[in-house]
C-alpha positions as CSV (number, residue, x, y, z in Angstrom):
1,M,108.6,123.3,78.9
2,F,106.8,124.4,82.6
3,E,104.7,127.4,80.2
4,K,103.5,124.5,77.9
5,F,102.4,122.6,81.4
6,T,100.6,125.2,83.2
7,A,99.0,126.2,79.9
8,R,97.5,122.4,79.1
9,F,96.7,122.7,82.8
10,R,94.6,125.9,82.2
11,S,93.0,124.8,79.4
12,S,91.8,120.9,80.9
13,D,88.2,121.0,80.9
14,T,88.2,119.8,84.9
15,N,87.5,121.9,87.7
16,H,90.2,121.1,89.5
17,R,88.9,123.5,92.5
18,L,86.5,120.9,93.2
19,L,88.5,117.9,92.2
20,V,91.4,118.3,94.7
21,P,89.6,118.8,97.6
22,L,87.2,115.6,96.6
23,L,90.0,113.5,96.0
24,I,91.3,114.4,99.2
25,S,87.8,113.3,101.2
26,T,87.4,110.6,99.0
27,M,91.4,109.0,100.4
28,L,90.3,109.7,103.9
29,V,86.6,108.5,104.0
30,Q,88.0,105.4,102.3
31,L,91.0,105.0,104.9
32,V,88.8,105.2,107.8
33,T,86.4,102.8,106.6
34,A,88.9,100.3,105.9
35,M,90.6,100.7,109.5
36,V,87.2,100.5,111.1
37,R,86.0,97.7,109.2
38,V,88.9,95.4,109.7
39,T,89.4,96.6,113.5
40,T,85.9,95.7,113.9
41,S,86.8,92.2,112.9
42,Y,89.6,92.3,116.0
43,R,87.4,93.7,118.6
44,A,84.6,91.2,117.6
45,V,87.8,88.6,118.3
46,E,88.0,90.5,121.6
47,L,84.8,90.1,122.7
48,D,84.8,86.5,122.1
49,L,81.9,87.0,119.2
50,S,81.0,84.2,117.1
51,I,81.3,84.3,113.4
52,V,77.5,84.9,113.0
53,W,77.6,87.4,115.0
54,L,80.6,89.4,113.1
55,G,78.6,88.8,110.0
56,L,75.7,90.3,111.3
57,I,77.8,93.7,112.5
58,A,78.9,93.8,108.9
59,A,75.2,93.5,107.9
60,T,74.2,96.5,110.0
61,F,76.3,98.5,107.8
62,A,73.8,98.4,104.7
63,I,70.8,99.0,106.9
64,C,69.9,102.6,106.9
65,P,71.4,103.4,103.6
66,I,68.9,100.7,101.8
67,L,65.7,102.9,103.2
68,I,67.2,106.0,102.3
69,A,69.3,106.0,98.9
70,V,66.5,106.7,96.4
71,R,65.9,110.3,98.5
72,V,69.6,111.0,98.5
73,G,70.1,110.8,95.3
74,R,66.8,113.0,94.3
75,Q,68.4,115.8,96.5
76,I,71.6,115.1,94.3
77,D,69.4,115.6,91.6
78,R,68.3,118.8,92.4
79,G,71.6,120.1,93.3
80,Y,72.4,119.7,96.3
81,D,75.6,117.3,95.8
82,A,78.1,119.4,98.1
83,Q,75.7,120.0,101.0
84,T,74.8,116.0,100.9
85,S,78.7,115.4,101.4
86,W,78.6,117.7,104.2
87,L,76.1,116.1,106.0
88,G,77.4,112.9,105.1
89,A,80.6,113.9,106.6
90,V,79.6,114.8,110.0
91,I,77.1,111.4,110.3
92,F,80.4,109.6,109.1
93,A,82.4,111.4,112.0
94,F,79.6,110.8,114.6
95,A,79.8,107.2,114.3
96,C,83.5,106.8,114.0
97,T,83.6,108.4,117.4
98,G,81.2,106.0,118.5
99,F,83.3,103.1,117.7
100,T,85.7,104.0,120.5
101,F,82.8,103.9,123.0
102,A,81.7,100.1,121.6
103,S,82.4,97.4,124.3
104,S,79.5,95.5,123.2
105,P,78.0,93.7,120.6
106,V,75.1,95.7,120.7
107,A,77.2,98.9,120.2
108,L,79.5,97.2,117.6
109,L,75.9,97.1,115.6
110,V,74.7,100.9,116.4
111,A,77.6,102.7,115.1
112,S,78.3,100.4,111.8
113,T,74.6,101.3,110.9
114,V,74.9,105.2,111.4
115,M,78.4,104.8,110.0
116,G,76.8,103.2,106.9
117,T,74.1,105.9,106.5
118,G,77.1,108.5,106.7
119,H,79.1,106.5,104.2
120,I,76.1,106.3,101.1
121,M,75.8,110.1,101.7
122,L,79.2,110.6,101.1
123,M,79.7,108.1,98.1
124,A,76.2,109.3,96.3
125,S,77.6,112.8,96.5
126,Q,81.1,112.4,95.7
127,Q,80.5,110.5,92.8
128,M,78.0,113.1,91.3
129,L,80.4,115.4,92.2
130,C,83.2,113.9,90.1
131,V,80.3,114.4,86.6
132,R,80.2,118.1,87.9
133,A,84.1,118.4,88.1
134,A,84.7,116.7,84.6
135,G,84.3,118.3,81.3
136,P,83.1,116.4,78.3
137,R,86.7,115.0,77.7
138,S,87.8,113.6,81.1
139,L,84.8,111.9,82.5
140,E,86.9,108.5,82.6
141,S,90.1,110.2,83.7
142,V,88.2,112.2,86.6
143,F,86.2,108.6,88.0
144,G,89.9,106.9,87.3
145,N,91.4,109.2,90.0
146,Y,88.6,109.4,91.8
147,M,88.9,105.4,92.5
148,V,93.1,105.9,92.6
149,A,92.0,108.3,95.7
150,G,89.9,105.2,97.3
151,A,92.4,102.6,96.4
152,I,94.9,104.7,98.3
153,G,93.0,104.8,100.8
154,Q,91.6,101.2,101.1
155,G,95.3,100.3,101.2
156,I,96.6,103.1,104.1
157,G,93.7,101.8,106.4
158,P,94.7,97.9,106.6
159,Y,98.0,98.7,106.6
160,V,97.9,101.3,109.6
161,V,96.1,98.6,111.4
162,G,99.0,96.0,110.4
163,W,101.5,98.4,111.5
164,V,100.0,99.1,114.7
165,G,99.8,95.6,115.7
166,G,102.6,94.5,114.7
167,A,103.3,90.9,115.0
168,A,100.3,90.5,117.5
169,S,97.3,88.5,117.2
170,V,95.0,90.8,117.8
171,P,95.9,94.8,117.7
172,P,94.9,97.5,120.0
173,T,91.5,98.1,118.4
174,Q,91.0,101.1,121.2
175,T,94.1,102.6,119.9
176,L,92.8,102.3,116.5
177,F,89.5,103.5,116.6
178,V,91.0,106.4,118.3
179,I,92.7,107.1,115.2
180,A,90.2,106.5,112.6
181,A,87.8,109.0,114.6
182,I,90.4,111.9,114.3
183,I,91.0,111.2,110.7
184,S,87.1,111.1,110.4
185,V,86.8,115.0,111.6
186,L,89.9,115.9,109.3
187,S,87.6,114.6,106.6
188,F,84.6,116.6,107.2
189,G,86.9,120.0,107.3
190,V,88.2,118.3,103.9
191,A,84.5,118.2,102.6
192,L,83.5,121.6,103.1
193,A,85.9,122.9,100.7
194,M,83.5,121.9,98.4
195,R,81.4,124.3,97.3
196,P,78.0,123.8,95.6
197,G,77.6,124.7,91.9
198,P,77.1,128.2,90.5
199,D,73.2,127.0,90.1
200,K,71.0,127.5,92.6
201,P,69.2,123.8,93.5
202,L,66.2,123.2,92.1
203,A,62.7,123.5,93.9
204,K,61.2,120.2,95.0
205,G,59.1,119.7,92.2
206,A,60.5,121.9,89.5
207,S,62.9,118.9,87.7
208,E,61.4,116.4,85.8
209,I,60.9,112.9,88.1
210,V,62.1,109.9,86.0
211,P,60.2,106.9,87.5
212,V,62.5,104.3,89.2
213,R,60.9,101.7,86.5
214,Q,62.2,103.5,83.5
215,I,65.7,103.8,85.0
216,V,65.8,100.0,85.5
217,R,64.4,99.3,82.1
218,I,67.6,100.5,80.3
219,P,69.1,97.3,78.5
220,G,72.1,96.1,80.2
221,L,71.9,98.4,83.6
222,V,70.4,95.6,85.7
223,A,73.4,93.2,84.9
224,V,75.6,96.0,85.4
225,V,74.4,96.5,88.7
226,L,74.0,93.7,90.3
227,A,77.6,92.4,89.0
228,G,78.9,95.7,91.1
229,V,76.8,94.4,93.9
230,I,78.3,91.2,93.8
231,L,82.0,92.6,93.5
232,V,82.0,95.2,96.3
233,S,80.3,93.0,98.6
234,S,82.3,90.0,97.8
235,S,85.0,92.9,98.8
236,D,83.8,93.5,101.7
237,I,83.4,89.7,102.8
238,I,87.7,89.8,102.1
239,L,88.2,92.9,104.5
240,I,86.1,90.7,107.2
241,Y,87.1,87.2,106.6
242,I,90.6,87.5,105.9
243,P,92.0,88.3,109.0
244,L,89.9,84.8,110.3
245,L,91.9,83.4,107.7
246,G,95.1,84.4,108.5
247,A,94.6,83.2,112.4
248,E,93.3,79.9,110.8
249,R,96.2,79.5,108.6
250,N,98.6,81.0,111.4
251,I,99.5,84.2,109.7
252,D,100.4,87.1,111.5
253,V,98.9,90.7,111.7
254,H,101.2,92.4,110.0
255,A,101.3,90.1,106.9
256,V,97.6,90.0,106.6
257,G,98.0,94.1,106.6
258,L,100.5,93.7,104.0
259,L,97.8,91.0,101.9
260,L,95.1,93.7,101.7
261,T,97.7,96.5,101.1
262,V,98.9,94.5,98.0
263,R,95.1,94.1,97.1
264,A,94.4,97.7,97.6
265,A,97.7,98.8,95.8
266,F,96.9,96.4,92.1
267,S,93.8,98.4,92.4
268,M,94.9,101.5,92.0
269,V,97.5,100.3,89.6
270,A,94.7,99.5,87.7
271,R,92.5,102.8,88.0
272,V,95.9,104.8,87.3
273,F,96.1,103.4,83.7
274,Y,92.0,102.8,83.8
275,A,91.0,105.5,81.4
276,R,94.1,104.2,78.8
277,I,92.7,100.8,79.1
278,V,89.2,101.4,78.5
279,G,90.5,103.5,75.3
280,I,92.1,100.3,74.1
281,V,89.7,97.6,75.0
282,G,86.0,99.4,75.2
283,R,83.7,99.7,78.2
284,W,81.8,96.6,78.1
285,P,84.5,93.9,76.9
286,L,86.7,95.1,79.6
287,M,83.8,95.0,82.4
288,I,83.1,91.2,81.4
289,A,86.9,90.2,81.9
290,S,88.2,91.9,84.5
291,T,84.8,90.8,86.4
292,F,85.9,86.6,85.0
293,A,89.4,87.3,86.4
294,C,88.3,88.5,89.7
295,G,86.2,85.4,90.3
296,L,88.8,83.1,89.3
297,S,91.1,84.8,92.1
298,Y,88.7,84.4,94.8
299,A,88.7,80.4,93.7
300,A,92.1,80.5,94.0
301,F,91.7,81.6,98.2
302,A,89.6,78.3,98.5
303,A,93.0,76.0,98.1
304,P,95.7,76.1,101.0
305,L,98.1,78.3,99.0
306,P,101.4,79.2,100.4
307,L,102.0,82.6,101.4
308,W,103.5,83.7,98.2
309,A,100.8,82.4,95.8
310,M,98.4,84.4,98.3
311,H,100.0,87.4,97.2
312,V,99.6,86.7,93.5
313,S,95.9,85.9,93.8
314,I,95.4,88.4,95.7
315,A,97.2,91.1,93.1
316,V,94.9,89.7,90.5
317,M,91.7,89.9,92.5
318,G,92.5,94.0,93.4
319,F,93.5,94.4,89.3
320,S,90.2,93.3,88.2
321,F,88.3,94.7,91.3
322,G,89.7,98.1,90.3
323,L,88.7,98.0,86.5
324,A,85.6,96.3,87.2
325,T,84.2,98.6,89.9
326,T,85.2,102.0,88.0
327,L,83.4,100.6,85.2
328,S,80.3,99.8,87.3
329,I,80.0,103.3,87.8
330,T,80.9,104.6,84.7
331,I,78.7,102.7,82.8
332,V,75.6,103.2,84.7
333,V,76.3,107.2,84.6
334,D,76.8,107.1,81.1
335,M,73.5,105.1,80.2
336,T,71.5,107.4,82.0
337,T,70.3,111.0,81.6
338,A,71.7,114.0,83.8
339,G,68.4,114.5,85.0
340,A,68.3,110.9,86.7
341,R,72.4,110.8,87.1
342,G,72.1,111.1,91.0
343,T,68.9,109.2,91.4
344,T,70.1,106.1,89.3
345,N,73.4,106.3,91.1
346,S,71.9,105.8,94.6
347,L,70.0,103.2,93.2
348,R,73.2,101.6,92.6
349,I,74.7,102.5,95.9
350,M,71.2,101.1,97.5
351,S,72.2,97.7,95.8
352,N,75.4,97.1,96.6
353,R,74.2,97.9,100.2
354,V,71.2,95.3,99.7
355,G,74.2,92.9,99.0
356,Q,76.2,94.2,101.6
357,F,73.5,93.5,104.2
358,V,72.7,89.8,102.8
359,L,75.4,88.8,101.7
360,P,78.0,89.4,104.8
361,F,75.3,87.8,107.1
362,G,74.7,84.8,104.8
363,A,78.4,84.5,104.4
364,G,78.4,83.7,108.5
365,L,76.3,81.0,108.2
366,V,78.5,79.4,105.1
367,A,81.9,80.1,106.6
368,A,79.9,78.5,109.8
369,A,78.6,75.5,107.9
370,A,81.3,75.0,105.1
371,G,84.2,76.8,106.4
372,L,86.4,79.7,104.8
373,A,87.2,78.0,101.8
374,G,83.6,76.7,100.8
375,L,83.0,80.6,101.6
376,F,85.5,81.5,98.8
377,L,84.7,79.2,96.5
378,I,81.0,80.4,96.2
379,L,82.0,83.6,95.9
380,A,84.2,82.8,93.0
381,V,81.0,81.2,91.3
382,A,78.5,83.8,92.5
383,I,81.2,86.5,90.6
384,G,81.6,84.6,87.7
385,G,77.7,84.1,87.1
386,S,77.2,88.0,86.9
387,A,80.3,88.6,84.3
388,A,78.2,85.4,82.2
389,A,74.9,87.6,83.1
390,M,76.5,90.9,81.6
391,A,77.9,89.0,78.3
392,W,74.2,87.9,78.1
393,R,72.4,91.0,78.5
394,R,75.1,93.4,76.6
395,P,73.0,95.9,74.9
396,A,73.8,96.0,71.3
397,A,76.5,98.2,69.9
């Protein structure tokens, strides 16, 4: 039995020497990101900042990524995928350390901006490293594992916040920021284990550059990217405003952390079975159906649900989000040529960051005017609309 297993492992077309540190790095980065973003909301409460300020701080996470995304993608397409992850990990750790000194709204803005810069470099490089780690038969499986690793991190992060905070209405933010900084330094060490490919990176003008306008004309690509933008931005808003919803409905910090952990856990379950579900349903039908389901779960949060019903709704949200966001990556990778994948994926991430810049700030204004229930209802309509757009723009089989 053991010999059969090891033979199967050796015959796999997956590069496990690259994949294992990649998955560990992904988990640590997502753990820290979730911890820091939830803790930032509580630090804003400590500083008695308005809900508009909170939206602005969340939006700054996307400012620099919007400006550098295409350049990062071009560098990855030239073969600098591992080096980009190293540099991103350094910037990410520097930003996380900066949060420990952030005792003013301006300091939170600066730390969030720097963190966003490191984060896009890590995300763009990690996803292209997935392509390098995968063989012709294992792309869905590798991306499924990659998203599982991210979901584990996203689940542990809020749980750590809840565990440290306990029954308090506001957790000890300084302690949480210090923990996040230590883990971010560890993630840099893991990133160094991801080595460059055997081929030398191409010179700056050696590779054929695919124009951006040609990329965006690929049928159905824009619809998938926009759906991903709305889903990721809405997920960010959940991370930011669930703590405020908990405070509004007298739900303690531990229960809020558990809600976010349930969401991440069901995202992970969806990604564990992702390759199998795609094989049964198909990419496009599953992308459209899971996006619709995600929109319905957001609409449920607009109602004054009891805590058990909130757990059911957030479980549906997590499962459908896990499928849809994984599909938004694999569909984009599959629709583009090898020489343009890094650029196309960086454009996808850049679009997500534009959404993460605009939507949280707009969400703050909506929440201030219409309340949190109104905010969740608007998000539900936007997600449902993106699903309808994909159904309309889906390329012919």
